[in-house]
Each structure stands twice: as structure tokens, then as C-alpha cells.
C-alpha positions in Angstrom: 40.4 115.8 -68.7 40.4 113.0 -71.7 36.9 114.2 -72.7 37.9 117.9 -72.8 41.1 117.3 -74.3 38.4 115.3 -76.5 36.0 118.3 -77.3 39.1 120.7 -77.8 40.7 118.1 -80.6 36.8 118.0 -82.2 36.8 122.2 -82.3 40.5 122.7 -83.7 39.7 119.7 -86.4 36.4 121.4 -87.6 38.2 124.8 -87.4 41.3 123.4 -89.6 38.9 121.8 -92.3 36.8 124.6 -93.2 39.9 126.6 -93.0 41.1 124.4 -95.8 38.2 124.6 -98.2 38.6 126.0 -101.5 37.4 129.7 -101.7 34.2 128.5 -103.5 32.7 126.5 -100.8 33.0 129.4 -98.2 30.2 131.6 -96.9 31.0 135.3 -98.7 28.9 137.7 -98.7 26.5 137.8 -101.7 25.2 134.2 -100.8 21.8 135.1 -99.6 18.7 134.7 -100.6 16.8 136.9 -103.1 13.3 137.9 -102.4 10.7 137.5 -105.2 8.2 140.4 -106.5 7.3 143.1 -105.0 8.7 147.1 -105.0 12.0 147.0 -103.7 13.5 150.7 -104.0 12.4 154.3 -104.2 14.1 157.2 -104.8 15.6 159.4 -102.2 17.9 162.1 -104.3 19.0 162.5 -107.5 21.8 164.7 -109.0 22.6 165.6 -112.5 18.8 165.4 -113.6 16.9 167.8 -115.3 13.6 166.9 -112.8 12.8 163.6 -110.8 10.4 162.1 -108.6 10.7 159.7 -105.9 8.0 156.9 -106.6 5.9 155.2 -104.0 4.5 152.1 -103.1 1.9 152.5 -105.8 3.9 154.7 -108.5 7.3 153.9 -110.1 10.0 156.2 -109.5 10.4 158.4 -112.5 13.7 160.8 -113.9 13.7 163.4 -116.3 16.2 164.7 -118.8 15.6 167.8 -120.5 17.2 168.8 -123.8 16.0 172.2 -124.8 18.9 174.6 -126.1 22.0 174.1 -127.0 24.6 172.7 -124.3 27.5 173.8 -126.2 28.2 177.5 -124.7 28.1 176.2 -120.6 31.4 175.1 -119.8 30.4 171.0 -119.6 32.3 170.4 -115.8 30.3 167.3 -115.4 29.0 168.3 -112.4 26.5 171.1 -113.1 23.8 171.0 -115.7 23.8 173.6 -118.4 21.7 176.8 -118.6 20.2 177.3 -121.2 18.1 179.9 -120.7 19.6 183.4 -122.2 16.8 184.6 -124.9 13.7 184.0 -126.3 14.6 180.5 -127.3 12.8 177.3 -125.5 15.5 176.2 -123.0 16.2 174.0 -119.7 17.6 176.1 -116.4 19.0 172.3 -115.7 20.0 171.0 -119.3 21.5 167.6 -119.7 24.9 167.0 -121.7 27.0 163.5 -122.3 29.8 164.1 -119.4 27.3 165.3 -116.8 27.5 163.2 -114.0 23.9 161.2 -112.6 23.8 159.9 -109.7 20.6 157.8 -108.0 20.3 157.2 -104.1 17.9 154.6 -103.6 16.8 152.6 -100.6 15.5 149.2 -100.3 11.8 148.9 -99.0 11.1 145.6 -99.4 11.5 142.3 -101.7 14.4 141.1 -99.8 15.5 138.9 -97.0 17.2 140.1 -94.2 20.7 137.7 -94.5 23.8 138.7 -92.6 26.0 138.2 -96.2 24.7 140.3 -98.1 23.3 140.9 -101.5 23.8 143.3 -104.8 22.0 146.0 -106.1 22.4 146.9 -109.6 21.5 149.5 -112.0 20.3 147.5 -115.1 18.6 149.0 -118.7 16.7 147.2 -121.2 17.3 148.3 -124.7 14.7 147.9 -127.3 15.3 144.8 -128.3 14.4 143.8 -124.5 18.5 142.7 -123.3 18.9 144.1 -119.9 22.6 144.8 -119.0 24.4 146.7 -116.2 24.4 150.4 -116.9 27.8 151.3 -117.8 30.0 153.2 -115.3 28.1 151.7 -112.4 29.0 149.1 -109.9 27.1 146.0 -107.9 26.1 147.7 -104.1 26.2 145.5 -101.3 23.2 145.0 -99.6 22.7 143.2 -96.2 19.0 143.9 -95.5 15.5 146.1 -95.9 16.2 149.6 -95.6 20.1 149.7 -96.7 21.0 152.6 -98.7 22.4 152.3 -102.1 23.6 154.8 -104.9 25.0 154.6 -108.8 27.0 156.9 -110.5 27.3 157.6 -114.4 27.1 159.7 -117.4 24.3 160.6 -119.3 26.4 159.5 -122.1 26.8 156.2 -120.4 23.0 155.7 -119.9 21.5 156.8 -123.3 24.3 154.2 -124.9 22.7 151.7 -122.2 19.4 152.0 -123.4 20.3 152.7 -126.9 19.2 156.3 -127.0 22.3 157.6 -128.1 21.9 160.4 -131.1 23.0 163.9 -132.6 20.9 167.1 -131.6 19.8 169.6 -134.3 23.4 171.9 -133.0 25.4 168.7 -134.2 26.3 167.8 -130.6 25.7 164.0 -129.4 23.1 164.1 -127.4 20.1 161.7 -125.3 17.0 160.8 -128.1 14.1 161.9 -126.8 11.4 159.4 -126.2 7.5 159.8 -125.3 7.6 156.9 -123.7 9.9 156.2 -120.6 13.3 153.9 -121.6 13.4 151.1 -119.0 16.0 151.0 -115.6 15.6 148.8 -113.1 16.9 148.9 -110.0 17.7 144.9 -108.7 18.8 142.4 -106.2 20.6 139.5 -107.0 22.9 136.9 -105.1 26.3 137.4 -106.2 29.1 140.1 -106.8 28.7 139.6 -111.1 25.4 140.6 -112.6 23.5 137.6 -114.3 21.0 139.2 -116.6 19.1 135.6 -116.5 18.0 136.0 -113.2 16.4 139.5 -113.4 12.3 137.7 -114.2 13.4 135.9 -110.9 14.9 138.6 -108.4 13.2 141.7 -107.0 13.8 144.6 -109.2 11.9 148.2 -109.2 11.2 149.7 -112.8 12.5 153.3 -113.1 11.1 155.1 -115.8 13.8 157.1 -117.9 12.4 160.6 -119.8 14.8 162.2 -122.1 12.3 165.0 -123.2 12.5 167.9 -125.8 10.8 171.4 -125.9 7.1 171.8 -126.3 7.4 173.6 -129.1 10.4 175.6 -129.8 8.4 179.1 -131.2 6.5 181.6 -129.0 2.7 181.7 -128.1 0.6 184.1 -130.6 -1.9 185.5 -127.7 -5.6 185.4 -127.9 -7.5 187.4 -130.2 -10.4 187.8 -127.7 -12.3 184.6 -127.8 -10.4 182.7 -130.6 -6.9 181.7 -131.0 -4.3 182.0 -133.6 -1.6 180.2 -132.0 0.2 177.6 -134.7 1.8 176.7 -131.4 1.3 173.4 -129.6 0.1 174.0 -126.4 -0.2 176.7 -124.2 -1.8 179.7 -122.3 -2.4 182.7 -124.8 -3.5 184.9 -122.3 -4.2 185.8 -118.7 -4.9 188.8 -116.7 -2.4 190.1 -113.9 -4.7 192.0 -110.9 -2.6 193.7 -108.3 -2.3 193.1 -104.2 -0.1 194.4 -101.6 3.3 193.4 -102.9 2.0 191.0 -105.3 0.2 190.2 -108.2 -2.8 187.6 -108.7 -2.6 185.9 -112.2 -6.1 184.8 -112.6 -7.7 183.5 -115.8 -5.0 181.7 -118.0 -6.6 180.9 -121.7 -5.4 177.6 -122.0 -5.4 177.4 -126.1 -6.2 173.7 -126.5 -7.1 170.6 -124.1 -4.3 169.5 -121.9 -2.5 167.0 -123.4 -2.3 163.3 -121.8 -3.4 164.8 -118.4 -0.6 166.5 -117.7 1.5 163.6 -118.8 5.2 163.3 -119.1 4.8 164.7 -122.4 2.4 167.4 -121.8 2.5 170.6 -119.7 3.1 170.1 -116.1 3.7 174.0 -114.6 3.5 177.6 -116.0 6.7 180.2 -115.5 5.7 183.7 -114.9 7.8 186.0 -116.1 7.9 190.2 -114.9 10.5 193.2 -115.8 9.6 196.2 -113.6 8.5 199.3 -116.0 11.5 201.3 -115.3 12.0 203.2 -118.7 14.1 200.8 -119.7 12.1 197.5 -119.6 8.6 196.6 -121.1 7.0 193.1 -122.6 9.5 192.8 -125.4 12.6 192.9 -123.2 11.2 190.1 -121.5 13.5 186.6 -122.2 13.9 183.2 -120.6 16.0 184.8 -118.6 14.0 187.1 -116.8 12.8 187.3 -113.3 10.4 184.9 -112.9 8.0 182.6 -110.5 6.7 179.0 -111.1 3.5 178.5 -110.8 1.4 174.5 -110.5 -1.1 172.9 -112.4 -3.5 170.0 -112.3 -4.0 167.1 -114.3 -6.0 169.0 -116.3 -3.8 171.6 -116.8 -5.6 174.5 -114.9 -3.6 176.5 -112.1 -3.2 174.7 -108.7 -4.2 176.9 -105.6 -3.7 180.7 -105.8 -1.3 182.0 -108.8 0.4 184.8 -107.4 3.8 186.7 -107.8 5.3 187.8 -104.4 7.6 189.9 -103.9 7.1 192.9 -105.5 7.3 196.6 -104.8 4.2 198.5 -104.4 3.9 201.4 -106.4 5.9 199.7 -109.0 4.6 198.9 -112.6 5.2 195.5 -113.9 5.3 193.6 -117.4 4.2 189.9 -117.3 4.4 187.0 -119.7 3.8 183.5 -119.0 5.6 180.3 -120.3 4.8 176.2 -119.6 7.2 173.9 -118.5 6.7 170.2 -119.2 8.1 168.0 -116.8 11.5 167.5 -117.4 11.5 171.8 -116.7 11.8 172.2 -120.4 10.1 176.0 -120.4 8.9 177.1 -124.0 5.7 178.6 -125.9 6.4 182.3 -124.1 3.8 184.7 -125.1 4.8 186.2 -127.7 5.8 190.3 -127.0 6.4 191.5 -130.2 4.3 194.6 -131.2 2.5 193.1 -134.2 0.9 190.5 -131.4 -2.7 191.5 -129.7 -2.0 190.8 -125.9 -5.6 191.1 -124.5 -7.2 194.4 -123.4 -10.3 195.5 -122.1 -11.2 197.8 -125.3 -10.2 194.7 -127.0 -7.4 196.4 -128.9 -3.7 195.9 -128.9 -1.6 196.4 -125.3 1.1 198.7 -125.9 4.3 196.5 -125.8 6.4 199.3 -124.3 5.5 201.9 -121.0 5.7 203.5 -119.1 2.0 203.4 -118.7 -0.5 206.3 -117.8 -3.6 205.3 -116.0 -5.7 204.4 -118.6 -3.6 202.2 -119.8 -3.0 200.2 -116.6 -6.4 199.6 -116.7 -6.8 198.4 -119.9 -3.8 196.3 -120.1 -4.3 193.2 -118.3 -0.7 191.8 -118.4 0.5 194.4 -116.9 -0.5 195.5 -112.6 1.2 198.2 -110.5 1.0 196.4 -106.7 -0.2 198.6 -103.7 -0.9 198.8 -100.5 -4.0 197.1 -98.5 -6.2 199.7 -97.3 -8.4 197.2 -94.8 -8.7 194.2 -97.2 -8.7 195.9 -100.5 -5.6 196.1 -102.8 -5.7 199.6 -104.6 -6.0 197.8 -108.3 -8.3 195.4 -107.4 -10.8 195.6 -109.8 -13.7 194.5 -108.2 -13.9 196.4 -105.4 -17.2 196.7 -103.7 -17.8 192.6 -104.3 -13.8 192.5 -102.5 -14.9 195.0 -99.8 -17.9 192.7 -98.9 -16.7 189.1 -99.0 -13.2 190.3 -97.7 -10.7 189.0 -99.9 -10.1 189.4 -104.0 -10.0 185.4 -103.8 -13.0 184.6 -102.6 -14.9 182.3 -104.0 -17.7 184.7 -104.9 -15.3 187.8 -106.3 -13.2 185.2 -108.3 -17.0 183.7 -110.0 -17.7 187.5 -110.8 -14.5 188.3 -112.4 -14.5 185.2 -114.3 -18.1 186.5 -115.6 -16.4 189.8 -116.0 -14.2 188.7 -118.3 -16.0 186.4 -120.3 -19.5 188.0 -120.8 -18.7 192.1 -120.1 -15.1 192.8 -121.4 -15.4 191.3 -125.0 -18.1 194.0 -125.8 -18.3 197.4 -126.2 -21.3 197.8 -123.8 -19.2 195.8 -120.9 -16.2 197.7 -121.1 -17.9 201.1 -121.0 -19.7 199.2 -117.2 -16.6 198.1 -116.4 -14.8 201.1 -116.8 -17.5 203.3 -115.4 -17.4 200.8 -112.1 -13.6 201.2 -111.9 -14.2 205.0 -111.6 -17.1 204.9 -109.0 -17.1 202.0 -107.3 -13.8 202.3 -104.7 -15.6 205.3 -103.1 -18.8 202.5 -101.8 -16.2 200.0 -101.1 -14.5 201.9 -98.5 -17.4 202.7 -96.6 -18.7 199.0 -97.1 -15.6 197.8 -95.5 -15.9 199.8 -92.4 -19.5 199.1 -92.2 -20.5 195.3 -90.7 -24.0 196.0 -91.7 -23.4 197.8 -95.0 -21.0 194.5 -95.5 -23.8 191.9 -94.6 -26.4 193.8 -97.0 -23.9 194.3 -100.1 -23.3 190.1 -99.3 -26.9 189.2 -99.2 -27.6 191.8 -102.4 -24.8 190.2 -104.6 -25.9 186.4 -104.4 -28.6 186.7 -106.7 -26.1 188.2 -109.0 -23.1 185.5 -108.6 -26.1 182.9 -108.7 -26.8 184.4 -112.3 -23.2 184.9 -113.5 -22.5 181.4 -112.1 -25.9 179.8 -114.3 -23.9 181.9 -117.4 -20.3 180.6 -116.5 -21.5 176.6 -116.3 -24.8 177.1 -118.8 -24.5 179.8 -121.3 -26.8 182.8 -122.0 -29.6 180.6 -123.2 -29.4 178.1 -120.7 -29.6 180.8 -117.9 -32.5 182.5 -119.3 -34.3 179.0 -119.4 -33.2 178.1 -116.5 -34.7 181.1 -114.7 -37.3 181.2 -116.9 -38.4 177.9 -115.8 -37.8 178.6 -112.2 -40.4 181.8 -112.6 -42.9 179.8 -114.1 -42.8 177.0 -111.0 -42.9 179.9 -108.6 -46.1 181.8 -110.6 -48.0 178.1 -110.8 -47.2 177.1 -107.3 -48.5 180.5 -106.1 -52.2 179.5 -108.1 -51.9 176.5 -106.9 -51.8 177.7 -103.4 -54.9 180.2 -104.2 -56.8 177.6 -105.1 
């Protein structure tokens, strides 16, 4: 009995001793150890930004704020981004403004030792002179283990103040200053409930790239003059062709004005936006604005079309006018193809494409930014131009058909005799195309007959006319030489 009483007394003394310790000596959340180095977080959601990407183990997350257009006409309720896309001035449908609330949610995936006592996550900025500070308006988030989710909320005004990027825009309003290299944000883990800047170089931190981007250019993109460019804008697409399908239109051969900047990086082209309006007697090229119906199309790192550029959901038998613009990483929308009557939209006869409709049949064939979707007869859309090749290979998007269209556009349409041939082909080829489509034997015969044509077209597209002649001449000489040697 005495031994049990001694043990109980010892336990009670231990409890009393711990209870009597000062608060600083007690084990409280935040005193767990912190892992060092390595990526610790990726973004799971961002609201109040123009665009963002989550990041991965190999790339840092990025947050984009677009500042194209004047935000003052918007309600600026702090929760909804501003849509400045109303006319033909560069704009952003998710434009940021000073009191817009930005919320960043991330998950901790590495670089922290699990502890029942927890650590704290902070959203930290780094000014241009290298000073680390907790972003204004945010608080530390308690983190117990890997897989914990943290969330930080602030306004763009606080955020831009924190990174030293506050400015006055061209409209005379307070705004965030644009940058060509990212402002530095960090999600960092520390063992204290109070942020300590001296721990930034020893604890676990994940950089988050913050970009504030203005439009690539505030003006319009002047169309190409056949093969030369007259644009004064920075970069964009000065031409394209609209080829009809069933309830859709294929956007083909968009002519890029200059080389893709920075491989489509944060300050370059990241996408394209195709606008369209129906030819209903009240709308035409001149009525297309940044507020018109549109579909966004993807580009690869070289600013070339990624996948099939297709505008869907259109009405068969209804004519449509199309214009194209470009998007940057912050979804600033700019460089809409100029729709004025003095601009020269590329046509099959080299002349201007009439800015207004309705169009007659001949004009529909000539204006390459105008198209009329049609029902599919078998696999052949009524308005697709490469009728015979499409019938033989089953799709207007077949590689052989696409190569032949590119050859037509580059080597036939710029010249008078080529345009005359194309118009003749358009008038007479549908008759043969229907018969080819309905006969498997004719399909195989036509495919075999088109392979040599495709081969020459491919050579001309890749090596030019002179290179093709030299290659063909070399092949013929080799064949003749081989034949003579075999007879000898």
C-alpha cells in the first residue's frame, strides 16, 4: 500500500511541477522542428487572379495579374475581377484592381517534419533590395504535417505594396507595376507563431512567381499583304483561313507576324482568341470587338497551333465573319486583326476582302476569313476546299490533306495562275469527290495517285521550289545511272 501511495504522490508532484512552469517553458504549437530545403508546396486553388498555374516538383507555381484596360467603370466589389473587354482596345476579362481580394491555397507536400505540435506557414514577399517580409493582410497558418492545406488572403494593393510594385497607371489610377521578370513570393514554414525573416535561408520555402503583365500591344494587328507584313504592332497573327465543317469551322495557317518571343514565355504569346459574328445583315468584320463571341485556341512553345483549331457550336448554312487576337499568360487580350475597310484581309485573288456582307457565292470562296458551315455528306463538309483529297483520305484534317492545303496556300494562291486553277478546281472537283467517297476502289486509286503530288508538295514546303527541283533531278539522275549500270 505504501509503495502505491509513493507512486501516486510522485505522479501528482510531476503534474503540479509542470503546471507551475512558466508559459515559455511549456510545449506549445509551433515548437516542432522544421525541415530544410526541397519543395514544400504547390497551389491547389487561386481566386482573384487573372491566371495561375499550380507548379510541380520541377517548376515553381505562378500567379498572374493582368492590367489591360481601365478598371474604373467596374463595380470593384473586391470579389469579382473586372471585365474590361468592351471595344477594340486591349483588355482583360479578369483584370485585377487594388481592392480585389486574392486568395492563395496550397498544400504542403515536403520539407517539413511531422510533429503533433505543428509549425507555421507564411506567405512572404521579397522586395527589390532583398528584404523578406510577411505579405500585408495575411496571417500565419498552423501546419501539423505534410499534406496540410494552407490558405492566404490579401488584396492586390497589399500584395503589390509588399513587393514594392505600387504605381499609377496610364488612366491615373493606383495599380500594380508590370514586370518582365517575376516578383518573388514564398510560402515558408517556420517554428514560431511570429514570422522571422532570418529563418528564410535556413527553413523550408517554396518560391511562387508573381507576374503583373500589361497587354502585348494596345493597338490592332494590321493584316498581311500576301507574303509581306505591314504591321506596326509587336507580335501577333496577321492572317488565317477559315475552312468550314459540320457546325464548325477550322482555323488554319494563322500567319505569325514575327518569331515567337521567348518561346511563348510569361511575357510572350500564350494563346489565341478567335472572334466571330453571324452574317445576319447587321454584323460584319467592322462590328467584331473584344466583347464578341469567341473561342480560345492553344499554342505550343513556338507559338504554333496546338492540336486542331476548331470553332464549334456554329449553325449550318449561316455565314460567319472571323477575326483573331492573341492572349498572354495573364489573359490580356490584344492585337485583334484590324477590321477597317482600308485594311487588306488576304483573299484568293490578292485584293481586299470586303469588310461588310452579306456575301455572294463568289465572295464566300474568295474571302478566307469568312466561312459557311455545312452538313457533312459522308465525310466531306460541303464547304471544305480540298474535296478530292478529303474524299480519298476521309478527313479534312488528315496529314496528307493538310499538307496539300498548305501547299495550295503558299504556292498557288499568291499567284494569278494558281488562283485561277484553284477556282476551276473548286467548281469541278465536288462531282468527282462524291464518286470517290462512295467507291473503296476509287479511294485507293486516288490515294496512290495523290502520294506523288503530296511528296512534291512536302518537298516544296520544306525545301522550297529550287531545292525540290534539285532533289527530283538528283533522284532522276540516280535512277538513270542505276539503270545503265544494271544493263552494263
